Phi, psi and omega in degrees: 000316176299319181294326176296314179298316180294321179294319180295320180293317178300318180291318180298315179298322178294315179297318179297314180296324179294314178295323178298313178296316178300315181295316179298317177299318181296314177300315180299315177298316180297316179294319179298315177299321178299316185294319181293318176297322178299317180293321178295319178296317179298322177294317181296316179296320178296318180293319178299316181296321177295322180292321176296322179296317179293325177298318176297321181292320182294319181295318179296318178301315180297319178298315179298321177293319176300315177296324177296314180297318179296321178293321179296317176298321179296314182291328180287328178289323181287338182275000000 
């Protein structure tokens, strides 16, 4: 009887430790995935901000080119 109880307690402890290790592993994997997703989103936001900045620069450049062309046309008409 004692051996049966001790065997049962040993098995229960083994099952408990197995589930604990499994749960800890699952939590660790989940946290790791969240950190990876956070860094990916942070990188995407940074790229998006840089793209917006480049679009503004391009738009300003185009406006300057158009103004320059208009001035060139005006001066050629006046001559």
